[in-house]
N, C-alpha and C positions, 0 to 999 in steps of 0.2 A: 714031725712036719712042721708044727705050729711053734716051734722052739727053731727050727731053721730059718724059718720065715720071720720070727722077731728080730734073732741075730744077723739076717740078711739085711734086715731095715736100719738097725745101727749102725752096719757098715756105712751107709750113705748119707748117716747124718751130716750137717754142715758143718765144716771146722771152725775152730775159735776164730781164725783171720775172717771168714766168710762173714761170721756173725758181726764182727767189730764193723767191717765195712758196711754192712746192709744197715746198721746201727746208726753210723755217721750219715749215709747218705738220706734217712728217713729225718733226723734232726734237720741236716741241711736245707731239707725239701721244706720242712714244717717254718723253718727261718725265714727262707723266701717269702712262702706263700703267707706270712704274719707282715714282712716288711715291706708286701706288696699288695696287701688288703687293702679294701676301701676305707676311707677315714669313717672315724664315728660322728654319724651325724644324730646321735641322741641330744634332743633338746632340753637341756637341764636348767631348771631355775638357778641362776646364782646371783640372782637380785640382792646387793647390799642392804644391811640394814638402812641405810639413809634413804632408800627407794621405797621403803614400804609404806604403803598408804592405809589410814583408817580413816573411814570416812570420808574419802579423797582430799585426807589432809596427809601429810608426812609425818612422819616420828620424829622425834629429838627438837631439839632447841635453834634457833637463828634462821629458821625459815622465813621469809618474806613473801606475801601475798600480793604476785602482780596485776591480778585482778581486782584490785580492792577499789581503783579509782580510774576513771577515764583522763583524769589529768597526768596519769602516767605514760598515756597513748599517744602515737601519730598513726590516723588512718582515716580513709575518706568513709563520710557517712552513709553515702551510695552501697559501699560495699561490706562494711562492718561496724556493727553496733555491740556496745558493752551494757550489760544491764545485771540485774542481782542474779540471773543465772548463769553468767559468765561470758564469754567473746564469742560473738556469733558472726560468720562471714558467708557470703552469698555471691554466685559470680553464675554468666552463662557463656555464650562464646565469644567474651571479649578479644580483643585484638593485643590487648596489654595483659601483663601480670597487675593485678593488685595486693602490694603487701600492706599489713598492720606490724606496727612495733615499738619497743618502749621507746621513750624519751633519752632514757639513761643508757649509757653503754657499760658493758661489764668485761671482765678480764677472765679470771680464773673463778668457776661456780661449779655448784650442781644446780640440776633443774628438774622437777618433776612436774610431769605434764600429764593430763588425762585430755586425748582429744578425740574426736568423732568425725569422720567424713564421710557423708552421705552422696552417692552418684552413682553413674554407670561405671563399667569394668575399666574404664580409661581415666577415670576422675585421678586428680592430682594435686598435693599439697605439697606441707614440709613442716616442720620445728624448725624455725630459723635461729640461728646462733652465732655471733660474732659477724652479721651483716653489717655492710658500711654502705646504706642505700643514699643513692643522688635523687632519685624521685618515687613515685609509687611504682612505677614498673621495673625500675633498676634497683636489687638489693644484691650486688656481690657479698658473697662470704657462704658458710655452710647453710646447709638445710639436712637435718637429720629426717629422712625423707619417707614419703608416703605416697602408694599408688602402685599399681602395676609394674611391675620390674624396678621398683624402689624402695617399696619396703624394707626398712631396717638397714638401710644402706646411709651411706654419707655423700652427698654431691656438695661441691663447691660452684654455686650459681655463678655463672660469669668470669669464671676462672679455670680452675681445674676439670672441672665437670665430674665425674663419677671417681672420688677417692678411695672407697672400699664399699664394694657391693657383697650385699647380703644374699646366698643361692636364693634363685627363686622356688626352687622345687622344695624350700622349707617354709616360705613364707605362709602357704595355708594352714600350717599345722600349728602359728603363733598368733596371726593375725584374726582380729575379730571385724568383719567387713559390713560398713555401716552400721558398727557401731562400737562403744567407747574402749579406746586403746591405750595403753599407759606407757610411758617413755619416761625413761630415768637418764640423765646425761651426765657426765661428767667433763669438761674441759680445765684442763691444767697444763698451762704451757702450750705446746704443741700438741698433747698426749690427747686424744679424744676418745670416750667411751659412751657408748650406749647399752642400754636393755630396754628391748620390745618386749612387753608381757613379761618379764622376768628373766628372758634370755638374752645373754650378751651377743649382739649383731655386729657391733664397731669395736675397734680396737685398734688403734692406729696413730704413730706420730708422723704427722704432716706438717715439717718446718715451713713450707712455702704457704702456709694459711695465716689469715688474721688473728693477731692474739688479743684484739680486742673489737668491741662492735655492740649492735643492739641485739636485743630478743625480739622474735617477731615470727609471723606466721605468711605463708602465701597462700593466695587462690591462684591458680594457674591459668594461663590463659588459653583460648581456641579448644575447648572442651566443652561437652554438655552441662547443663547447669549442675554444679557441685555446691553442696553446701558443708561447712566447716565450723564445729562447736567446740570451744576450749572451756571445761567447766571447773577445772583447776589446774593454776600453774604457779610454782612456788619456786622461788632462788634462795639460795644460800652462798655468800662468795665465799671463796676461799682466799685467805690471807696469806 
């Protein structure tokens, strides 16, 4: 009887066509799930060699220290000071922004910045590139941004506003709150790229943006007291 049961079982094995159809269905299902899976949010360090810092200085040749002299800068002494420890800015609940910015304008360049912003959860600032200021409060142009809802994003002040936003859900994984953060920025033509603490957060071609302008920093208005310190700021122009 055991043999009879075994033979009976064999008679009910699925046919070759059924096996092929089942296999094809499984493969299609796997392909569908793969195509519709959530994007990879692994925060990989892809910092180029030019963005590497040793003792707060970039490696390689051709870098210029923008903090070497106050003669290179425009700012209000009430809000900004430049000394041997770097550029220091502080602001309270002012009604207007207060920018600091280089006297020289730049086109294509690489920029290494070590910056710290201390304040409450709504503190806001930004590394300004290719700005074209008309006064201390008005500085149209790009900000490689800092602050809640803005870290790692590209903002265009007084123009397009948010150009490319970095996901808020990923910010806490790379930003050092109330501590030093590193931005490495490349501006070449209308292609803007930026890495925040080694993670690439900006990569966009924005044809409507300025192609030249000043380098600087923002003290944002209408917030609780905010302190911004820059201990390293090096530029290398791209010819």
